[in-house]
Z-matrix of the N, CA and C atoms (Angstrom, degrees):
N
C 1 1.466
C 2 1.485 1 110.74
N 3 1.359 2 118.04 1 154.12
C 4 1.364 3 120.49 2 -172.22
C 5 1.554 4 113.54 3 -66.63
N 6 1.262 5 120.57 4 154.20
C 7 1.500 6 121.83 5 179.45
C 8 1.489 7 111.70 6 -81.54
N 9 1.355 8 119.08 7 -19.66
C 10 1.473 9 119.58 8 178.25
C 11 1.472 10 108.61 9 -120.21
N 12 1.378 11 113.89 10 145.36
C 13 1.424 12 122.46 11 173.56
C 14 1.527 13 108.66 12 -99.23
N 15 1.321 14 114.45 13 133.48
C 16 1.434 15 118.88 14 -176.71
C 17 1.500 16 108.67 15 -104.26
N 18 1.390 17 113.11 16 145.56
C 19 1.468 18 119.94 17 -178.64
C 20 1.507 19 110.71 18 -57.77
N 21 1.323 20 116.88 19 138.44
C 22 1.406 21 121.49 20 174.62
C 23 1.527 22 109.31 21 -106.64
N 24 1.287 23 115.19 22 -171.52
C 25 1.455 24 122.21 23 173.92
C 26 1.478 25 110.82 24 -77.98
N 27 1.369 26 115.99 25 -145.97
C 28 1.434 27 121.29 26 -179.91
C 29 1.526 28 110.45 27 -61.75
N 30 1.349 29 115.64 28 135.30
C 31 1.467 30 119.15 29 177.93
C 32 1.507 31 112.87 30 -62.72
N 33 1.318 32 119.19 31 145.66
C 34 1.452 33 124.05 32 174.42
C 35 1.515 34 111.98 33 -69.27
N 36 1.370 35 117.10 34 174.22
C 37 1.393 36 118.45 35 -178.66
C 38 1.571 37 109.86 36 -68.98
N 39 1.267 38 114.72 37 154.06
C 40 1.406 39 121.68 38 -179.02
C 41 1.510 40 110.96 39 -74.20
N 42 1.342 41 117.11 40 133.97
C 43 1.429 42 122.94 41 176.84
C 44 1.512 43 109.45 42 -118.96
N 45 1.360 44 116.09 43 132.02
C 46 1.449 45 119.02 44 177.22
C 47 1.519 46 109.38 45 -90.99
N 48 1.344 47 118.15 46 167.55
C 49 1.376 48 117.93 47 -172.95
C 50 1.497 49 112.35 48 -58.97
N 51 1.297 50 113.98 49 134.89
C 52 1.491 51 121.30 50 -174.46
C 53 1.507 52 112.68 51 94.21
N 54 1.315 53 117.94 52 -6.50
C 55 1.474 54 119.06 53 170.43
C 56 1.526 55 112.49 54 96.56
N 57 1.323 56 119.14 55 18.56
C 58 1.514 57 118.00 56 179.79
C 59 1.517 58 108.17 57 -91.69
N 60 1.314 59 113.34 58 144.92
C 61 1.452 60 122.25 59 179.87
C 62 1.544 61 110.43 60 -72.27
N 63 1.320 62 113.55 61 132.10
C 64 1.471 63 117.52 62 174.31
C 65 1.523 64 107.48 63 -90.03
N 66 1.309 65 118.51 64 94.70
C 67 1.508 66 122.99 65 -170.15
C 68 1.489 67 109.59 66 -80.87
N 69 1.326 68 114.70 67 166.23
C 70 1.477 69 124.13 68 174.96
C 71 1.507 70 108.56 69 -121.66
N 72 1.306 71 110.21 70 158.13
C 73 1.480 72 118.51 71 -178.07
C 74 1.538 73 110.36 72 -79.46
N 75 1.317 74 115.19 73 134.20
C 76 1.473 75 121.47 74 -178.22
C 77 1.587 76 106.10 75 -120.41
N 78 1.336 77 114.77 76 139.01
C 79 1.443 78 118.97 77 171.45
C 80 1.539 79 109.76 78 -81.41
N 81 1.348 80 115.29 79 146.87
C 82 1.464 81 119.19 80 -178.82
C 83 1.535 82 109.08 81 -60.12
N 84 1.305 83 114.70 82 137.21
C 85 1.502 84 120.31 83 -178.43
C 86 1.529 85 108.61 84 -65.05
N 87 1.361 86 121.74 85 138.26
C 88 1.453 87 123.15 86 -177.87
C 89 1.555 88 110.22 87 -57.16
N 90 1.303 89 118.49 88 -30.56
C 91 1.462 90 119.64 89 178.43
C 92 1.476 91 112.31 90 -64.37
N 93 1.364 92 116.62 91 -39.45
C 94 1.484 93 122.66 92 174.18
C 95 1.506 94 112.81 93 -64.58
N 96 1.385 95 115.68 94 -41.61
C 97 1.429 96 119.52 95 175.08
C 98 1.522 97 109.35 96 -56.73
N 99 1.329 98 118.66 97 -45.93
C 100 1.456 99 122.80 98 -179.11
C 101 1.557 100 112.80 99 -57.25
N 102 1.351 101 112.42 100 -47.66
C 103 1.490 102 119.55 101 -177.53
C 104 1.548 103 109.95 102 -65.47
N 105 1.329 104 117.73 103 -47.80
C 106 1.438 105 120.00 104 -173.86
C 107 1.540 106 109.10 105 -74.27
N 108 1.279 107 119.64 106 -40.08
C 109 1.482 108 121.65 107 178.10
C 110 1.552 109 110.61 108 -62.48
N 111 1.358 110 116.65 109 -43.01
C 112 1.445 111 119.03 110 175.15
C 113 1.485 112 114.50 111 -60.13
N 114 1.373 113 115.87 112 -43.94
C 115 1.427 114 118.89 113 175.03
C 116 1.494 115 115.82 114 -57.35
N 117 1.370 116 113.89 115 -44.42
C 118 1.499 117 119.11 116 176.03
C 119 1.541 118 112.10 117 -64.22
N 120 1.296 119 115.79 118 -34.53
C 121 1.490 120 117.38 119 179.88
C 122 1.553 121 110.34 120 -69.88
N 123 1.338 122 115.86 121 -39.13
C 124 1.459 123 118.13 122 176.19
C 125 1.548 124 110.55 123 -61.78
N 126 1.301 125 116.72 124 -40.96
C 127 1.489 126 120.16 125 179.16
C 128 1.474 127 113.23 126 -64.26
N 129 1.355 128 117.83 127 -34.57
C 130 1.463 129 123.96 128 -176.18
C 131 1.525 130 111.70 129 -87.78
N 132 1.342 131 120.15 130 -14.24
C 133 1.433 132 122.43 131 -175.20
C 134 1.564 133 113.33 132 -54.10
N 135 1.352 134 116.94 133 -42.82
C 136 1.505 135 114.50 134 179.58
C 137 1.480 136 113.99 135 -62.61
N 138 1.308 137 119.08 136 -21.52
C 139 1.509 138 121.79 137 -179.20
C 140 1.503 139 111.89 138 -94.48
N 141 1.373 140 117.89 139 -35.70
C 142 1.456 141 119.15 140 -172.63
C 143 1.515 142 110.96 141 -107.68
N 144 1.333 143 120.77 142 -15.87
C 145 1.462 144 121.51 143 -176.59
C 146 1.475 145 110.54 144 65.28
N 147 1.393 146 115.55 145 -140.87
C 148 1.435 147 120.80 146 -178.36
C 149 1.486 148 112.90 147 -67.33
N 150 1.327 149 119.54 148 -18.65
C 151 1.442 150 121.90 149 179.33
C 152 1.520 151 112.40 150 -64.39
N 153 1.342 152 117.59 151 -16.36
C 154 1.434 153 121.91 152 179.94
C 155 1.519 154 110.78 153 -63.68
N 156 1.293 155 118.47 154 -17.90
C 157 1.456 156 121.42 155 175.22
C 158 1.507 157 111.07 156 -63.56
N 159 1.323 158 121.48 157 -26.37
C 160 1.430 159 122.52 158 -177.74
C 161 1.552 160 112.56 159 -69.75
N 162 1.327 161 118.13 160 -55.55
C 163 1.462 162 116.72 161 174.93
C 164 1.518 163 116.08 162 -67.87
N 165 1.301 164 118.06 163 -26.46
C 166 1.505 165 121.48 164 173.10
C 167 1.461 166 108.87 165 -64.25
N 168 1.391 167 120.38 166 -48.59
C 169 1.474 168 124.24 167 -179.72
C 170 1.478 169 109.06 168 -60.67
N 171 1.409 170 116.56 169 -48.24
C 172 1.460 171 120.23 170 -175.32
C 173 1.521 172 111.35 171 -58.47
N 174 1.341 173 117.87 172 -43.50
C 175 1.435 174 124.91 173 178.73
C 176 1.534 175 111.22 174 -57.66
N 177 1.301 176 116.02 175 -45.94
C 178 1.460 177 119.09 176 -179.26
C 179 1.525 178 115.39 177 -76.69
N 180 1.283 179 117.43 178 -23.42
C 181 1.486 180 121.49 179 -176.75
C 182 1.507 181 108.89 180 -95.60
N 183 1.369 182 120.69 181 -5.07
C 184 1.473 183 118.08 182 -175.82
C 185 1.502 184 116.07 183 -58.36
N 186 1.332 185 114.76 184 -30.46
C 187 1.496 186 116.51 185 -178.73
C 188 1.493 187 112.73 186 -74.39
N 189 1.312 188 119.12 187 0.22
C 190 1.488 189 119.21 188 176.07
C 191 1.526 190 110.42 189 -68.11
N 192 1.355 191 118.25 190 -16.87
C 193 1.441 192 117.93 191 179.49
C 194 1.551 193 108.79 192 -75.91
N 195 1.310 194 117.57 193 -2.31
C 196 1.542 195 117.33 194 173.61
C 197 1.513 196 110.87 195 -86.18
N 198 1.339 197 115.45 196 -17.84
C 199 1.417 198 119.47 197 -172.09
C 200 1.533 199 113.95 198 -64.18
N 201 1.390 200 120.13 199 -50.59
C 202 1.460 201 119.48 200 -175.88
C 203 1.541 202 111.89 201 -60.72
N 204 1.315 203 118.73 202 -44.54
C 205 1.509 204 119.11 203 -179.75
C 206 1.549 205 106.70 204 -66.90
N 207 1.277 206 121.03 205 -34.63
C 208 1.488 207 120.92 206 178.56
C 209 1.533 208 109.40 207 -64.13
N 210 1.285 209 115.69 208 -49.82
C 211 1.475 210 120.61 209 -179.58
C 212 1.557 211 111.98 210 -62.66
N 213 1.318 212 115.94 211 -32.37
C 214 1.492 213 122.15 212 -178.65
C 215 1.530 214 106.30 213 -70.30
N 216 1.357 215 117.85 214 -38.74
C 217 1.432 216 119.53 215 -177.54
C 218 1.567 217 114.19 216 -83.50
N 219 1.306 218 112.95 217 -38.34
C 220 1.550 219 116.28 218 -174.08
C 221 1.498 220 113.47 219 -107.82
N 222 1.320 221 116.66 220 -8.37
C 223 1.526 222 117.86 221 -175.84
C 224 1.504 223 109.60 222 80.31
N 225 1.309 224 114.12 223 -179.48
C 226 1.484 225 121.48 224 179.09
C 227 1.518 226 108.85 225 -70.80
N 228 1.290 227 115.01 226 126.21
C 229 1.482 228 122.27 227 176.80
C 230 1.507 229 110.16 228 -130.59
N 231 1.257 230 116.06 229 174.61
C 232 1.491 231 123.58 230 179.99
C 233 1.531 232 107.65 231 -69.61
N 234 1.366 233 117.84 232 148.75
C 235 1.428 234 120.77 233 171.91
C 236 1.542 235 114.11 234 -51.97
N 237 1.328 236 117.37 235 -35.62
C 238 1.455 237 120.91 236 -178.52
C 239 1.564 238 108.64 237 -66.68
N 240 1.280 239 117.75 238 -38.38
C 241 1.482 240 119.01 239 177.90
C 242 1.485 241 112.55 240 -65.20
N 243 1.374 242 114.01 241 -43.47
C 244 1.409 243 117.06 242 178.29
C 245 1.497 244 113.88 243 -66.45
N 246 1.355 245 117.89 244 -34.33
C 247 1.462 246 120.05 245 178.05
C 248 1.520 247 109.13 246 -65.85
N 249 1.349 248 118.14 247 -40.56
C 250 1.444 249 121.84 248 179.37
C 251 1.514 250 109.49 249 -59.55
N 252 1.345 251 117.63 250 -39.04
C 253 1.434 252 120.65 251 177.80
C 254 1.533 253 114.15 252 -64.69
N 255 1.323 254 115.51 253 -43.77
C 256 1.434 255 121.93 254 -177.55
C 257 1.531 256 113.22 255 -68.86
N 258 1.320 257 117.58 256 -24.05
C 259 1.437 258 121.85 257 -179.56
C 260 1.487 259 111.78 258 -95.96
N 261 1.400 260 118.34 259 5.23
C 262 1.422 261 119.71 260 -178.19
C 263 1.514 262 109.60 261 -108.36
N 264 1.326 263 117.20 262 178.25
C 265 1.521 264 122.79 263 172.00
C 266 1.466 265 109.80 264 -58.31
N 267 1.364 266 117.71 265 133.71
C 268 1.450 267 122.12 266 -179.60
C 269 1.546 268 106.62 267 -133.95
N 270 1.350 269 115.51 268 58.96
C 271 1.420 270 117.44 269 -175.80
C 272 1.536 271 112.16 270 -65.67
N 273 1.332 272 117.46 271 -26.72
C 274 1.412 273 119.35 272 -173.84
C 275 1.491 274 114.83 273 -80.24
N 276 1.339 275 116.45 274 -8.84
C 277 1.459 276 120.14 275 -172.02
C 278 1.566 277 109.22 276 -89.39
N 279 1.278 278 114.26 277 136.97
C 280 1.536 279 120.85 278 173.30
C 281 1.547 280 106.44 279 -94.79
N 282 1.355 281 115.37 280 155.49
C 283 1.469 282 119.71 281 174.34
C 284 1.548 283 109.75 282 -52.24
N 285 1.344 284 115.58 283 134.87
C 286 1.435 285 122.26 284 178.88
C 287 1.529 286 109.25 285 -92.48
N 288 1.357 287 113.81 286 -169.75
C 289 1.441 288 119.07 287 -173.65
C 290 1.548 289 113.16 288 -57.47
N 291 1.290 290 117.03 289 -51.71
C 292 1.467 291 121.52 290 -175.69
C 293 1.539 292 111.04 291 -73.54
N 294 1.364 293 117.06 292 -6.58
C 295 1.473 294 119.97 293 174.66
C 296 1.523 295 112.61 294 -101.22
N 297 1.320 296 116.13 295 -0.35
C 298 1.509 297 122.06 296 -170.01
C 299 1.571 298 104.21 297 -81.49
N 300 1.303 299 113.71 298 126.54
C 301 1.490 300 119.01 299 179.60
C 302 1.495 301 112.96 300 -63.56
N 303 1.286 302 117.26 301 -31.53
C 304 1.505 303 122.97 302 177.23
C 305 1.497 304 110.24 303 -61.14
N 306 1.331 305 116.53 304 -48.28
C 307 1.470 306 121.93 305 179.35
C 308 1.509 307 110.47 306 -62.99
N 309 1.323 308 114.85 307 -43.11
C 310 1.474 309 120.05 308 -176.30
C 311 1.571 310 109.01 309 -65.76
N 312 1.334 311 117.58 310 -44.81
C 313 1.428 312 120.62 311 -178.24
C 314 1.547 313 112.13 312 -65.93
N 315 1.288 314 116.16 313 -36.26
C 316 1.465 315 120.93 314 176.53
C 317 1.566 316 108.33 315 -62.95
N 318 1.295 317 115.33 316 -44.66
C 319 1.491 318 117.97 317 178.19
C 320 1.526 319 109.68 318 -60.17
N 321 1.345 320 119.54 319 -45.81
C 322 1.437 321 120.34 320 178.83
C 323 1.499 322 112.90 321 -62.85
N 324 1.343 323 118.08 322 -36.79
C 325 1.451 324 121.27 323 179.73
C 326 1.500 325 112.61 324 -68.25
N 327 1.274 326 120.39 325 -21.82
C 328 1.476 327 122.85 326 178.78
C 329 1.490 328 113.81 327 -86.09
N 330 1.341 329 117.06 328 11.83
C 331 1.429 330 122.04 329 -179.07
C 332 1.592 331 114.53 330 -52.22
N 333 1.321 332 118.44 331 -43.09
C 334 1.467 333 118.92 332 177.95
C 335 1.539 334 114.55 333 -60.93
N 336 1.341 335 114.52 334 -34.51
C 337 1.459 336 119.93 335 -177.20
C 338 1.544 337 112.92 336 -86.63
N 339 1.375 338 114.77 337 -44.99
C 340 1.463 339 118.58 338 -176.72
C 341 1.559 340 106.71 339 -132.28
N 342 1.333 341 116.38 340 86.33
C 343 1.510 342 121.13 341 -179.22
C 344 1.517 343 111.13 342 -54.87
N 345 1.298 344 118.17 343 -43.46
C 346 1.456 345 120.72 344 -176.36
C 347 1.540 346 111.37 345 -65.29
N 348 1.355 347 116.33 346 -37.83
C 349 1.482 348 117.49 347 176.80
C 350 1.494 349 110.78 348 -66.17
N 351 1.313 350 120.27 349 -35.07
C 352 1.432 351 122.48 350 176.75
C 353 1.550 352 112.92 351 -66.10
N 354 1.299 353 114.40 352 -30.33
C 355 1.466 354 118.71 353 177.35
C 356 1.572 355 110.07 354 -70.76
N 357 1.328 356 115.61 355 -36.64
C 358 1.438 357 118.32 356 175.27
C 359 1.457 358 111.24 357 -67.99
N 360 1.331 359 116.85 358 -39.46
C 361 1.448 360 123.18 359 178.07
C 362 1.578 361 109.72 360 -62.33
N 363 1.338 362 114.58 361 -35.09
C 364 1.470 363 119.96 362 177.21
C 365 1.548 364 110.94 363 -61.39
N 366 1.343 365 116.14 364 -40.78
C 367 1.426 366 123.28 365 179.58
C 368 1.532 367 110.54 366 -65.71
N 369 1.320 368 115.88 367 -43.73
C 370 1.464 369 123.92 368 177.97
C 371 1.521 370 110.97 369 -59.82
N 372 1.360 371 116.22 370 -45.14
C 373 1.363 372 123.25 371 178.69
C 374 1.504 373 112.59 372 -60.96
N 375 1.350 374 115.37 373 -45.16
C 376 1.513 375 117.71 374 174.96
C 377 1.476 376 112.38 375 -58.72
N 378 1.327 377 119.81 376 -42.91
C 379 1.450 378 123.81 377 179.15
C 380 1.472 379 110.00 378 -59.21
N 381 1.362 380 115.68 379 -49.48
C 382 1.496 381 119.08 380 -179.64
C 383 1.495 382 111.43 381 -63.81
N 384 1.261 383 120.49 382 -38.91
C 385 1.448 384 122.73 383 179.40
C 386 1.526 385 111.19 384 -61.07
N 387 1.365 386 116.49 385 -40.38
C 388 1.460 387 121.31 386 177.51
C 389 1.526 388 109.49 387 -59.97
N 390 1.347 389 116.20 388 -46.23
C 391 1.471 390 120.42 389 179.08
C 392 1.495 391 111.93 390 -62.30
N 393 1.340 392 118.23 391 -41.57
C 394 1.446 393 120.90 392 -175.92
C 395 1.554 394 110.19 393 -71.75
N 396 1.316 395 117.53 394 -42.46
C 397 1.453 396 118.88 395 176.63
C 398 1.528 397 112.04 396 -65.28
N 399 1.268 398 118.80 397 -35.96
C 400 1.436 399 122.57 398 178.65
C 401 1.552 400 108.21 399 -66.00
N 402 1.293 401 119.20 400 -40.31
C 403 1.426 402 123.33 401 175.06
C 404 1.490 403 113.83 402 -59.72
N 405 1.370 404 115.33 403 -37.73
C 406 1.481 405 118.27 404 -178.72
C 407 1.562 406 112.30 405 -76.97
N 408 1.333 407 117.02 406 -32.35
C 409 1.437 408 121.40 407 -170.49
C 410 1.544 409 112.26 408 -94.48
N 411 1.336 410 116.93 409 -29.74
C 412 1.461 411 114.55 410 -169.04
C 413 1.537 412 112.85 411 -71.85
N 414 1.362 413 119.73 412 -30.75
C 415 1.440 414 121.12 413 -178.34
C 416 1.522 415 110.04 414 -62.16
N 417 1.403 416 119.92 415 -52.85
C 418 1.478 417 117.83 416 179.29
C 419 1.547 418 113.61 417 -59.74
N 420 1.403 419 114.16 418 -35.17
C 421 1.436 420 117.28 419 179.40
C 422 1.524 421 113.58 420 -67.83
N 423 1.343 422 116.73 421 -45.76
C 424 1.442 423 120.15 422 177.76
C 425 1.542 424 111.85 423 -65.59
N 426 1.378 425 117.09 424 -36.46
C 427 1.451 426 118.40 425 177.35
C 428 1.555 427 110.75 426 -61.98
N 429 1.341 428 115.97 427 -40.90
C 430 1.429 429 119.81 428 179.35
C 431 1.558 430 109.99 429 -63.92
N 432 1.376 431 114.19 430 -46.42
C 433 1.469 432 118.96 431 -179.21
C 434 1.577 433 109.75 432 -58.14
N 435 1.324 434 114.19 433 -40.73
C 436 1.464 435 118.23 434 179.97
C 437 1.458 436 111.11 435 -65.69
N 438 1.340 437 120.67 436 -43.39
C 439 1.444 438 122.71 437 -178.21
C 440 1.482 439 114.98 438 -63.38
N 441 1.314 440 117.17 439 -32.95
C 442 1.487 441 119.66 440 -177.96
C 443 1.501 442 111.24 441 -91.75
N 444 1.324 443 119.21 442 -9.50
C 445 1.500 444 119.68 443 178.83
C 446 1.534 445 108.46 444 -72.35
N 447 1.345 446 114.10 445 160.32
C 448 1.487 447 119.39 446 179.05
C 449 1.506 448 108.89 447 -64.44
N 450 1.324 449 120.35 448 -41.34
C 451 1.452 450 122.14 449 -178.41
C 452 1.513 451 109.09 450 -68.21
N 453 1.326 452 118.41 451 -40.53
C 454 1.445 453 118.25 452 -178.79
C 455 1.555 454 111.99 453 -67.03
N 456 1.388 455 113.78 454 -35.86
C 457 1.478 456 114.21 455 177.62
C 458 1.582 457 111.23 456 -67.23
N 459 1.339 458 112.69 457 -35.34
C 460 1.462 459 115.74 458 179.08
C 461 1.539 460 111.21 459 -65.47
N 462 1.305 461 116.25 460 -42.40
C 463 1.483 462 121.98 461 177.41
C 464 1.514 463 110.11 462 -55.22
N 465 1.422 464 113.09 463 -51.62
C 466 1.516 465 116.61 464 -175.29
C 467 1.525 466 109.52 465 -64.42
N 468 1.344 467 115.63 466 -36.93
C 469 1.508 468 114.78 467 179.12
C 470 1.490 469 114.53 468 -66.38
N 471 1.342 470 116.01 469 -40.75
C 472 1.492 471 118.81 470 -179.84
C 473 1.502 472 113.04 471 -74.78
N 474 1.297 473 118.59 472 -31.21
C 475 1.490 474 121.72 473 172.80
C 476 1.532 475 111.56 474 -64.88
N 477 1.363 476 114.39 475 -39.96
C 478 1.419 477 120.51 476 177.47
C 479 1.530 478 110.68 477 -67.42
N 480 1.299 479 117.49 478 -37.70
C 481 1.427 480 122.89 479 174.86
C 482 1.539 481 112.65 480 -59.86
N 483 1.319 482 114.24 481 -39.37
C 484 1.460 483 123.64 482 -179.04
C 485 1.556 484 112.45 483 -83.60
N 486 1.299 485 118.30 484 4.59
C 487 1.447 486 119.85 485 -177.47
C 488 1.467 487 116.57 486 68.82
N 489 1.357 488 118.65 487 21.66
C 490 1.442 489 125.29 488 -179.81
C 491 1.515 490 110.46 489 57.29
N 492 1.354 491 115.01 490 35.16
C 493 1.477 492 120.16 491 -178.68
C 494 1.535 493 109.11 492 -124.04
N 495 1.305 494 116.20 493 147.43
C 496 1.451 495 120.31 494 174.04
C 497 1.538 496 108.30 495 -67.61
N 498 1.329 497 117.90 496 129.85
C 499 1.423 498 122.54 497 -179.23
C 500 1.530 499 114.41 498 -82.95
N 501 1.326 500 116.47 499 1.50
C 502 1.511 501 122.94 500 174.73
C 503 1.475 502 109.69 501 -100.46
N 504 1.372 503 118.41 502 -57.25
C 505 1.428 504 118.95 503 -175.49
C 506 1.560 505 113.43 504 -105.31
N 507 1.359 506 117.03 505 -9.14
C 508 1.418 507 118.04 506 179.19
C 509 1.520 508 115.30 507 84.38
N 510 1.300 509 118.50 508 4.48
C 511 1.513 510 122.58 509 -178.42
C 512 1.447 511 110.34 510 -66.38
N 513 1.337 512 117.89 511 141.70
C 514 1.438 513 124.89 512 174.85
C 515 1.474 514 110.83 513 -120.67
N 516 1.377 515 118.18 514 162.42
C 517 1.496 516 121.95 515 -179.33
C 518 1.452 517 113.85 516 69.73
N 519 1.332 518 120.51 517 15.91
C 520 1.494 519 125.00 518 -178.71
C 521 1.512 520 107.90 519 -111.30
N 522 1.390 521 118.97 520 153.05
C 523 1.453 522 122.04 521 168.90
C 524 1.540 523 109.74 522 -51.61
N 525 1.310 524 114.89 523 136.59
C 526 1.468 525 119.92 524 -177.53
C 527 1.509 526 109.90 525 -122.91
N 528 1.364 527 115.78 526 150.80
C 529 1.395 528 124.25 527 174.67
C 530 1.541 529 108.85 528 -132.40
N 531 1.305 530 115.74 529 168.12
C 532 1.495 531 118.94 530 178.08
C 533 1.547 532 111.42 531 -100.30
N 534 1.287 533 116.08 532 142.98
C 535 1.481 534 122.65 533 -179.89
C 536 1.511 535 108.37 534 -134.11
N 537 1.319 536 114.53 535 137.96
C 538 1.508 537 120.06 536 178.20
C 539 1.479 538 107.59 537 -88.95
N 540 1.374 539 112.72 538 132.40
C 541 1.455 540 118.45 539 177.20
C 542 1.556 541 109.62 540 -96.22
N 543 1.255 542 117.13 541 5.53
C 544 1.515 543 120.66 542 177.72
C 545 1.511 544 105.59 543 -87.76
N 546 1.380 545 116.96 544 148.72
C 547 1.463 546 119.25 545 174.96
C 548 1.498 547 111.06 546 -70.21
N 549 1.438 548 115.47 547 154.12
C 550 1.468 549 117.86 548 176.18
C 551 1.534 550 112.53 549 -52.02
N 552 1.285 551 113.10 550 141.29
C 553 1.453 552 118.35 551 174.75
C 554 1.571 553 113.94 552 100.04
N 555 1.334 554 116.01 553 -20.42
C 556 1.484 555 116.55 554 174.86
C 557 1.481 556 111.93 555 -65.14
N 558 1.325 557 117.78 556 140.30
C 559 1.413 558 121.23 557 -176.31
C 560 1.568 559 112.31 558 -70.22
N 561 1.346 560 115.92 559 -32.59
C 562 1.413 561 118.16 560 -175.96
C 563 1.544 562 114.92 561 -102.50
N 564 1.324 563 115.02 562 24.74
C 565 1.455 564 118.96 563 -176.15
C 566 1.534 565 112.27 564 -65.40
N 567 1.302 566 119.30 565 -17.72
C 568 1.471 567 121.02 566 178.11
C 569 1.489 568 112.62 567 -101.29
N 570 1.329 569 117.98 568 10.42
C 571 1.459 570 120.85 569 176.62
C 572 1.514 571 109.70 570 -78.60
N 573 1.311 572 116.31 571 151.31
C 574 1.536 573 119.86 572 -174.40
C 575 1.501 574 112.64 573 -52.62
N 576 1.336 575 122.03 574 -36.82
C 577 1.484 576 121.74 575 -178.47
C 578 1.483 577 111.50 576 -69.82
N 579 1.367 578 120.30 577 -12.95
C 580 1.493 579 121.75 578 177.24
C 581 1.478 580 110.26 579 -106.28
N 582 1.343 581 122.60 580 6.29
C 583 1.459 582 122.52 581 179.61
C 584 1.537 583 110.89 582 -113.81
N 585 1.323 584 114.84 583 139.31
C 586 1.436 585 119.31 584 178.99
C 587 1.509 586 110.24 585 -132.97
N 588 1.268 587 117.45 586 157.42
C 589 1.489 588 122.30 587 179.29
C 590 1.495 589 109.35 588 -84.92
N 591 1.300 590 114.82 589 133.33
C 592 1.517 591 120.71 590 -179.53
C 593 1.578 592 106.06 591 -138.63
N 594 1.309 593 113.08 592 148.48
C 595 1.463 594 118.70 593 172.22
C 596 1.495 595 111.02 594 -74.51
N 597 1.330 596 116.92 595 166.45
C 598 1.464 597 120.87 596 -172.95
C 599 1.550 598 107.81 597 -66.67
N 600 1.318 599 124.63 598 -48.10
C 601 1.460 600 121.12 599 179.73
C 602 1.577 601 111.42 600 -57.03
N 603 1.309 602 116.59 601 -45.75
C 604 1.459 603 118.39 602 -178.34
C 605 1.548 604 109.36 603 -66.38
N 606 1.293 605 119.51 604 -35.14
C 607 1.459 606 120.31 605 -179.19
C 608 1.507 607 110.56 606 -68.96
N 609 1.377 608 115.93 607 -35.77
C 610 1.427 609 119.03 608 173.30
C 611 1.559 610 111.92 609 -63.41
N 612 1.309 611 116.05 610 -41.88
C 613 1.380 612 118.98 611 176.94
C 614 1.518 613 115.88 612 -65.38
N 615 1.346 614 115.11 613 -35.28
C 616 1.452 615 120.71 614 177.64
C 617 1.562 616 111.01 615 -63.77
N 618 1.307 617 115.53 616 -31.62
C 619 1.446 618 119.46 617 179.86
C 620 1.578 619 112.76 618 -80.08
N 621 1.340 620 113.26 619 -13.00
C 622 1.505 621 118.46 620 175.39
C 623 1.482 622 110.69 621 -90.01
N 624 1.336 623 114.68 622 -42.50
C 625 1.496 624 117.23 623 -177.71
C 626 1.574 625 106.81 624 -160.43
N 627 1.333 626 117.19 625 147.99
C 628 1.478 627 118.42 626 174.95
C 629 1.467 628 111.94 627 -62.54
N 630 1.391 629 119.50 628 144.13
C 631 1.427 630 123.09 629 175.03
C 632 1.461 631 106.71 630 -131.10
N 633 1.364 632 115.16 631 161.81
C 634 1.471 633 120.67 632 176.49
C 635 1.449 634 111.38 633 -71.74
N 636 1.313 635 116.99 634 159.08
C 637 1.469 636 124.32 635 -170.91
C 638 1.527 637 108.45 636 -116.42
N 639 1.400 638 117.58 637 86.79
C 640 1.478 639 118.16 638 -171.82
C 641 1.455 640 109.74 639 -75.41
N 642 1.340 641 121.22 640 -22.64
C 643 1.465 642 119.09 641 -171.32
C 644 1.595 643 112.65 642 -83.06
N 645 1.371 644 115.97 643 -11.77
C 646 1.465 645 116.45 644 -175.77
C 647 1.517 646 111.24 645 -101.63
N 648 1.268 647 115.27 646 -172.82
C 649 1.478 648 121.33 647 178.76
C 650 1.410 649 114.31 648 -113.51
């Protein structure tokens, strides 16, 4: 095996020992909020009548509490840019005011005094439940999708070949990625014989500068 590791393109997905995908949390897509909130509103219409528009609207508008922090961080941008942000991964974001269970429960508790407010809180609670359930279910689902995909099977096979150890520092039990030891431009740089398992810190270092490869031959 070569003495030097050459920088590759974008790192592949992280694999934990044994080949399982290290997933990230995703917020429910606004389109899915629209579909599920509308279905719930249709189901509740016989009981609430036209008042069902209140929880339906609250559920759809709950994500507006992401707008002020986004504008504070990124400044004024086009609606299209903001929409792309809201439909993408938002791991760094914490639940905002309208997603806070304390606020939602207070609104529900005020039902005897302000029935309309409690209906709005009901919509916010439905929105938050969708996000929470999505967070619980999407990681196992994405892990399974990754394991059965061709790329996931290749990662698991190569990590098993390398003894689930980083081929740069020798660390075991750490999340692993694949790195190509072939120089950029080679046609077969993504072939198994040119791919080695590396831990995340080593992979980051490899993309900053070439390092020697003590674990290989």
